[in-house]
Backbone atoms as SQL, in Angstrom:
CREATE TABLE atoms (id INTEGER PRIMARY KEY, chain TEXT, resi INTEGER, resn TEXT, atom TEXT, x REAL, y REAL, z REAL);
INSERT INTO atoms VALUES
  (1, 'A', 1, 'UNK', 'N', 141.865, 107.752, 34.102),
  (2, 'A', 1, 'UNK', 'CA', 140.805, 106.181, 34.009),
  (3, 'A', 1, 'UNK', 'C', 139.813, 107.414, 35.176),
  (4, 'A', 2, 'UNK', 'N', 140.652, 107.862, 36.322),
  (5, 'A', 2, 'UNK', 'CA', 139.719, 108.334, 37.521),
  (6, 'A', 2, 'UNK', 'C', 138.341, 109.662, 36.874),
  (7, 'A', 3, 'UNK', 'N', 139.051, 110.147, 36.121),
  (8, 'A', 3, 'UNK', 'CA', 138.193, 111.017, 35.515),
  (9, 'A', 3, 'UNK', 'C', 137.166, 110.754, 34.095),
  (10, 'A', 4, 'UNK', 'N', 137.501, 109.524, 33.766),
  (11, 'A', 4, 'UNK', 'CA', 136.791, 109.300, 33.324),
  (12, 'A', 4, 'UNK', 'C', 135.189, 108.872, 34.373),
  (13, 'A', 5, 'UNK', 'N', 135.836, 107.949, 34.662),
  (14, 'A', 5, 'UNK', 'CA', 134.793, 107.572, 36.189),
  (15, 'A', 5, 'UNK', 'C', 133.817, 108.394, 36.557),
  (16, 'A', 6, 'UNK', 'N', 134.668, 109.318, 37.205),
  (17, 'A', 6, 'UNK', 'CA', 133.968, 110.977, 37.148),
  (18, 'A', 6, 'UNK', 'C', 132.854, 111.405, 36.500),
  (19, 'A', 7, 'UNK', 'N', 133.311, 111.117, 35.490),
  (20, 'A', 7, 'UNK', 'CA', 132.620, 111.495, 34.190),
  (21, 'A', 7, 'UNK', 'C', 131.276, 110.827, 33.987),
  (22, 'A', 8, 'UNK', 'N', 131.515, 109.531, 34.186),
  (23, 'A', 8, 'UNK', 'CA', 130.049, 108.634, 34.144),
  (24, 'A', 8, 'UNK', 'C', 129.383, 108.490, 35.190),
  (25, 'A', 9, 'UNK', 'N', 129.810, 109.149, 36.765),
  (26, 'A', 9, 'UNK', 'CA', 129.297, 108.969, 37.894),
  (27, 'A', 9, 'UNK', 'C', 128.361, 110.224, 37.238),
  (28, 'A', 10, 'UNK', 'N', 128.776, 111.718, 37.323),
  (29, 'A', 10, 'UNK', 'CA', 128.566, 112.819, 36.848),
  (30, 'A', 10, 'UNK', 'C', 127.236, 112.417, 35.844),
  (31, 'A', 11, 'UNK', 'N', 127.341, 112.026, 35.205),
  (32, 'A', 11, 'UNK', 'CA', 126.252, 112.130, 34.001),
  (33, 'A', 11, 'UNK', 'C', 125.361, 111.369, 34.427),
  (34, 'A', 12, 'UNK', 'N', 125.683, 109.939, 35.292),
  (35, 'A', 12, 'UNK', 'CA', 124.078, 109.112, 35.757),
  (36, 'A', 12, 'UNK', 'C', 123.306, 109.718, 36.644),
  (37, 'A', 13, 'UNK', 'N', 123.871, 111.070, 37.361),
  (38, 'A', 13, 'UNK', 'CA', 123.118, 111.728, 37.805),
  (39, 'A', 13, 'UNK', 'C', 123.126, 111.045, 39.418),
  (40, 'A', 14, 'UNK', 'N', 123.941, 110.362, 39.400),
  (41, 'A', 14, 'UNK', 'CA', 123.906, 110.149, 41.429),
  (42, 'A', 14, 'UNK', 'C', 125.353, 110.855, 41.956),
  (43, 'A', 15, 'UNK', 'N', 125.307, 111.012, 43.275),
  (44, 'A', 15, 'UNK', 'CA', 125.904, 111.464, 43.626),
  (45, 'A', 15, 'UNK', 'C', 127.338, 110.774, 44.943),
  (46, 'A', 16, 'UNK', 'N', 128.622, 111.350, 44.756),
  (47, 'A', 16, 'UNK', 'CA', 129.384, 110.848, 45.264),
  (48, 'A', 16, 'UNK', 'C', 129.183, 110.368, 46.879),
  (49, 'A', 17, 'UNK', 'N', 129.186, 109.336, 47.797),
  (50, 'A', 17, 'UNK', 'CA', 128.893, 109.986, 49.098),
  (51, 'A', 17, 'UNK', 'C', 129.648, 110.756, 49.865),
  (52, 'A', 18, 'UNK', 'N', 129.512, 111.378, 50.764),
  (53, 'A', 18, 'UNK', 'CA', 130.643, 112.185, 51.429),
  (54, 'A', 18, 'UNK', 'C', 130.701, 111.659, 52.703),
  (55, 'A', 19, 'UNK', 'N', 131.922, 112.232, 53.108),
  (56, 'A', 19, 'UNK', 'CA', 132.230, 111.025, 54.138),
  (57, 'A', 19, 'UNK', 'C', 131.827, 111.835, 55.254),
  (58, 'A', 20, 'UNK', 'N', 132.128, 111.002, 56.246),
  (59, 'A', 20, 'UNK', 'CA', 131.248, 111.005, 57.692),
  (60, 'A', 20, 'UNK', 'C', 132.486, 112.282, 58.272),
  (61, 'A', 21, 'UNK', 'N', 132.689, 113.464, 58.702),
  (62, 'A', 21, 'UNK', 'CA', 133.227, 114.017, 59.895),
  (63, 'A', 21, 'UNK', 'C', 133.785, 113.277, 60.591),
  (64, 'A', 22, 'UNK', 'N', 135.175, 114.053, 61.282),
  (65, 'A', 22, 'UNK', 'CA', 135.784, 113.596, 62.349),
  (66, 'A', 22, 'UNK', 'C', 135.126, 113.219, 63.213),
  (67, 'A', 23, 'UNK', 'N', 134.981, 112.048, 64.063),
  (68, 'A', 23, 'UNK', 'CA', 134.237, 111.877, 65.490),
  (69, 'A', 23, 'UNK', 'C', 135.066, 112.061, 66.367),
  (70, 'A', 24, 'UNK', 'N', 135.353, 113.200, 67.102),
  (71, 'A', 24, 'UNK', 'CA', 136.162, 113.704, 68.169),
  (72, 'A', 24, 'UNK', 'C', 135.528, 114.049, 69.715),
  (73, 'A', 25, 'UNK', 'N', 134.037, 113.150, 69.955),
  (74, 'A', 25, 'UNK', 'CA', 133.711, 112.799, 71.127),
  (75, 'A', 25, 'UNK', 'C', 133.730, 114.106, 72.441),
  (76, 'A', 26, 'UNK', 'N', 132.847, 114.867, 71.389),
  (77, 'A', 26, 'UNK', 'CA', 132.616, 116.491, 72.105),
  (78, 'A', 26, 'UNK', 'C', 130.797, 116.071, 72.685),
  (79, 'A', 27, 'UNK', 'N', 130.465, 116.721, 73.393),
  (80, 'A', 27, 'UNK', 'CA', 129.393, 116.862, 74.073),
  (81, 'A', 27, 'UNK', 'C', 128.636, 116.966, 72.957),
  (82, 'A', 28, 'UNK', 'N', 128.370, 117.602, 72.168),
  (83, 'A', 28, 'UNK', 'CA', 127.909, 118.561, 70.892),
  (84, 'A', 28, 'UNK', 'C', 127.689, 117.170, 70.030),
  (85, 'A', 29, 'UNK', 'N', 128.731, 116.177, 69.817),
  (86, 'A', 29, 'UNK', 'CA', 128.726, 115.129, 68.954),
  (87, 'A', 29, 'UNK', 'C', 127.641, 114.320, 69.333),
  (88, 'A', 30, 'UNK', 'N', 126.782, 113.093, 68.745),
  (89, 'A', 30, 'UNK', 'CA', 126.116, 112.063, 68.642),
  (90, 'A', 30, 'UNK', 'C', 126.973, 110.862, 68.194),
  (91, 'A', 31, 'UNK', 'N', 127.013, 110.248, 68.759),
  (92, 'A', 31, 'UNK', 'CA', 128.008, 109.267, 68.675),
  (93, 'A', 31, 'UNK', 'C', 126.941, 108.222, 67.733),
  (94, 'A', 32, 'UNK', 'N', 125.556, 107.836, 67.790),
  (95, 'A', 32, 'UNK', 'CA', 124.588, 106.925, 66.797),
  (96, 'A', 32, 'UNK', 'C', 124.166, 107.656, 65.815),
  (97, 'A', 33, 'UNK', 'N', 124.170, 109.150, 65.468),
  (98, 'A', 33, 'UNK', 'CA', 124.083, 109.611, 64.500),
  (99, 'A', 33, 'UNK', 'C', 125.597, 109.635, 63.402),
  (100, 'A', 34, 'UNK', 'N', 126.406, 109.675, 64.139),
  (101, 'A', 34, 'UNK', 'CA', 128.032, 109.929, 63.515),
  (102, 'A', 34, 'UNK', 'C', 128.125, 108.039, 62.898),
  (103, 'A', 35, 'UNK', 'N', 127.772, 106.850, 63.533),
  (104, 'A', 35, 'UNK', 'CA', 127.481, 105.819, 63.266),
  (105, 'A', 35, 'UNK', 'C', 126.604, 105.445, 61.818),
  (106, 'A', 36, 'UNK', 'N', 125.477, 106.450, 61.770),
  (107, 'A', 36, 'UNK', 'CA', 124.721, 106.345, 61.010),
  (108, 'A', 36, 'UNK', 'C', 125.088, 106.990, 59.624),
  (109, 'A', 37, 'UNK', 'N', 125.748, 108.032, 59.984),
  (110, 'A', 37, 'UNK', 'CA', 126.508, 108.441, 59.092),
  (111, 'A', 37, 'UNK', 'C', 127.727, 107.668, 57.938),
  (112, 'A', 38, 'UNK', 'N', 128.366, 106.841, 58.897),
  (113, 'A', 38, 'UNK', 'CA', 129.679, 105.822, 58.147),
  (114, 'A', 38, 'UNK', 'C', 128.973, 105.355, 57.451),
  (115, 'A', 39, 'UNK', 'N', 127.611, 104.009, 57.953),
  (116, 'A', 39, 'UNK', 'CA', 127.085, 103.334, 57.798),
  (117, 'A', 39, 'UNK', 'C', 126.349, 103.949, 56.015),
  (118, 'A', 40, 'UNK', 'N', 125.785, 105.404, 55.940),
  (119, 'A', 40, 'UNK', 'CA', 125.224, 105.417, 54.737),
  (120, 'A', 40, 'UNK', 'C', 126.716, 105.638, 54.007),
  (121, 'A', 41, 'UNK', 'N', 127.363, 105.531, 54.588),
  (122, 'A', 41, 'UNK', 'CA', 128.421, 106.324, 53.429),
  (123, 'A', 41, 'UNK', 'C', 129.251, 104.993, 52.946),
  (124, 'A', 42, 'UNK', 'N', 129.422, 103.653, 53.644),
  (125, 'A', 42, 'UNK', 'CA', 129.904, 102.188, 53.193),
  (126, 'A', 42, 'UNK', 'C', 128.896, 101.743, 52.258),
  (127, 'A', 43, 'UNK', 'N', 127.086, 102.407, 52.568),
  (128, 'A', 43, 'UNK', 'CA', 126.273, 101.137, 51.903),
  (129, 'A', 43, 'UNK', 'C', 126.183, 101.999, 50.424),
  (130, 'A', 44, 'UNK', 'N', 126.734, 103.470, 50.434),
  (131, 'A', 44, 'UNK', 'CA', 126.922, 104.305, 49.132),
  (132, 'A', 44, 'UNK', 'C', 127.696, 104.045, 48.046),
  (133, 'A', 45, 'UNK', 'N', 129.237, 103.544, 48.719),
  (134, 'A', 45, 'UNK', 'CA', 130.335, 103.037, 47.996),
  (135, 'A', 45, 'UNK', 'C', 130.545, 101.576, 48.611),
  (136, 'A', 46, 'UNK', 'N', 129.899, 100.545, 48.372),
  (137, 'A', 46, 'UNK', 'CA', 129.243, 99.451, 48.319),
  (138, 'A', 46, 'UNK', 'C', 130.780, 98.667, 48.134),
  (139, 'A', 47, 'UNK', 'N', 131.636, 98.628, 47.131),
  (140, 'A', 47, 'UNK', 'CA', 132.294, 98.011, 46.126),
  (141, 'A', 47, 'UNK', 'C', 133.899, 98.088, 46.590),
  (142, 'A', 48, 'UNK', 'N', 133.841, 99.740, 47.342),
  (143, 'A', 48, 'UNK', 'CA', 135.294, 99.431, 48.281),
  (144, 'A', 48, 'UNK', 'C', 135.052, 99.131, 49.432),
  (145, 'A', 49, 'UNK', 'N', 134.011, 98.814, 50.512),
  (146, 'A', 49, 'UNK', 'CA', 133.697, 98.533, 51.624),
  (147, 'A', 49, 'UNK', 'C', 133.106, 97.207, 51.155),
  (148, 'A', 50, 'UNK', 'N', 134.345, 95.952, 51.176),
  (149, 'A', 50, 'UNK', 'CA', 133.669, 94.945, 50.957),
  (150, 'A', 50, 'UNK', 'C', 133.956, 93.897, 52.455),
  (151, 'A', 51, 'UNK', 'N', 134.775, 94.271, 53.282),
  (152, 'A', 51, 'UNK', 'CA', 135.063, 93.573, 54.894),
  (153, 'A', 51, 'UNK', 'C', 134.438, 94.233, 55.805),
  (154, 'A', 52, 'UNK', 'N', 133.864, 93.750, 56.945),
  (155, 'A', 52, 'UNK', 'CA', 133.799, 94.455, 58.018),
  (156, 'A', 52, 'UNK', 'C', 134.953, 95.111, 58.740),
  (157, 'A', 53, 'UNK', 'N', 136.133, 94.137, 58.731),
  (158, 'A', 53, 'UNK', 'CA', 137.085, 94.777, 59.360),
  (159, 'A', 53, 'UNK', 'C', 137.901, 96.619, 58.460),
  (160, 'A', 54, 'UNK', 'N', 137.208, 96.590, 57.293),
  (161, 'A', 54, 'UNK', 'CA', 137.876, 97.783, 56.334),
  (162, 'A', 54, 'UNK', 'C', 136.900, 98.968, 56.872),
  (163, 'A', 55, 'UNK', 'N', 135.676, 98.516, 57.060),
  (164, 'A', 55, 'UNK', 'CA', 134.725, 99.939, 57.627),
  (165, 'A', 55, 'UNK', 'C', 135.013, 99.942, 59.066),
  (166, 'A', 56, 'UNK', 'N', 135.649, 98.631, 60.036),
  (167, 'A', 56, 'UNK', 'CA', 136.022, 98.987, 61.354),
  (168, 'A', 56, 'UNK', 'C', 137.320, 100.113, 61.352),
  (169, 'A', 57, 'UNK', 'N', 138.441, 99.806, 60.667),
  (170, 'A', 57, 'UNK', 'CA', 139.506, 100.327, 60.030),
  (171, 'A', 57, 'UNK', 'C', 139.012, 102.210, 60.174),
  (172, 'A', 58, 'UNK', 'N', 138.539, 102.323, 59.286),
  (173, 'A', 58, 'UNK', 'CA', 137.843, 103.145, 58.453),
  (174, 'A', 58, 'UNK', 'C', 137.252, 104.063, 59.695),
  (175, 'A', 59, 'UNK', 'N', 136.081, 103.808, 60.219),
  (176, 'A', 59, 'UNK', 'CA', 135.516, 104.740, 60.893),
  (177, 'A', 59, 'UNK', 'C', 136.387, 104.979, 62.607),
  (178, 'A', 60, 'UNK', 'N', 137.460, 104.201, 62.958),
  (179, 'A', 60, 'UNK', 'CA', 138.631, 103.824, 63.769),
  (180, 'A', 60, 'UNK', 'C', 139.791, 105.262, 63.403),
  (181, 'A', 61, 'UNK', 'N', 139.935, 105.664, 62.556),
  (182, 'A', 61, 'UNK', 'CA', 141.024, 106.473, 61.765),
  (183, 'A', 61, 'UNK', 'C', 139.745, 107.494, 61.456),
  (184, 'A', 62, 'UNK', 'N', 138.600, 108.360, 61.405),
  (185, 'A', 62, 'UNK', 'CA', 138.318, 109.380, 61.745),
  (186, 'A', 62, 'UNK', 'C', 137.268, 109.451, 63.181),
  (187, 'A', 63, 'UNK', 'N', 138.192, 108.890, 63.784),
  (188, 'A', 63, 'UNK', 'CA', 137.850, 109.243, 65.214),
  (189, 'A', 63, 'UNK', 'C', 139.647, 109.732, 66.033),
  (190, 'A', 64, 'UNK', 'N', 138.946, 110.885, 66.126),
  (191, 'A', 64, 'UNK', 'CA', 140.118, 111.687, 67.226),
  (192, 'A', 64, 'UNK', 'C', 140.181, 112.347, 68.897),
  (193, 'A', 65, 'UNK', 'N', 140.651, 112.801, 69.327),
  (194, 'A', 65, 'UNK', 'CA', 140.723, 112.497, 70.603),
  (195, 'A', 65, 'UNK', 'C', 141.323, 111.630, 71.691),
  (196, 'A', 66, 'UNK', 'N', 141.364, 111.833, 73.224),
  (197, 'A', 66, 'UNK', 'CA', 141.883, 110.935, 74.077),
  (198, 'A', 66, 'UNK', 'C', 141.128, 110.088, 74.331),
  (199, 'A', 67, 'UNK', 'N', 139.654, 110.020, 74.309),
  (200, 'A', 67, 'UNK', 'CA', 138.701, 108.865, 74.984),
  (201, 'A', 67, 'UNK', 'C', 138.562, 107.971, 73.726),
  (202, 'A', 68, 'UNK', 'N', 139.070, 108.029, 72.603),
  (203, 'A', 68, 'UNK', 'CA', 138.678, 107.198, 71.520),
  (204, 'A', 68, 'UNK', 'C', 140.166, 106.815, 71.034),
  (205, 'A', 69, 'UNK', 'N', 141.605, 107.417, 71.271),
  (206, 'A', 69, 'UNK', 'CA', 142.792, 106.796, 71.164),
  (207, 'A', 69, 'UNK', 'C', 142.863, 105.223, 71.441),
  (208, 'A', 70, 'UNK', 'N', 142.183, 105.301, 73.217),
  (209, 'A', 70, 'UNK', 'CA', 142.541, 103.986, 73.293),
  (210, 'A', 70, 'UNK', 'C', 141.686, 103.202, 72.712),
  (211, 'A', 71, 'UNK', 'N', 140.420, 102.952, 72.342),
  (212, 'A', 71, 'UNK', 'CA', 139.785, 102.144, 71.834),
  (213, 'A', 71, 'UNK', 'C', 140.324, 101.465, 70.757),
  (214, 'A', 72, 'UNK', 'N', 141.159, 102.732, 70.226),
  (215, 'A', 72, 'UNK', 'CA', 141.314, 102.565, 68.337),
  (216, 'A', 72, 'UNK', 'C', 142.485, 101.718, 68.584),
  (217, 'A', 73, 'UNK', 'N', 143.406, 101.933, 69.624),
  (218, 'A', 73, 'UNK', 'CA', 144.592, 100.934, 69.721),
  (219, 'A', 73, 'UNK', 'C', 144.368, 99.875, 70.183),
  (220, 'A', 74, 'UNK', 'N', 143.378, 99.723, 71.124),
  (221, 'A', 74, 'UNK', 'CA', 143.034, 97.973, 71.645),
  (222, 'A', 74, 'UNK', 'C', 142.735, 97.530, 70.340),
  (223, 'A', 75, 'UNK', 'N', 142.034, 98.146, 69.337),
  (224, 'A', 75, 'UNK', 'CA', 141.551, 97.369, 67.868),
  (225, 'A', 75, 'UNK', 'C', 142.430, 97.043, 66.937);
């Protein structure tokens, strides 16, 4: 079934959304840009991301490092 869906998507000319790279809170990373990439990812696969809680959990799972770990834990 997944292969059939992939074929249909490929034939439609639509490209699947690329997942945002993990956010590591380095000086060379811009959190606003990363959040926009997440938002774009959620919009392109809107059927998969129906609730805000699902989107928040996904984004928290893509965050790495000590600075963001405390935030993810408290959520």
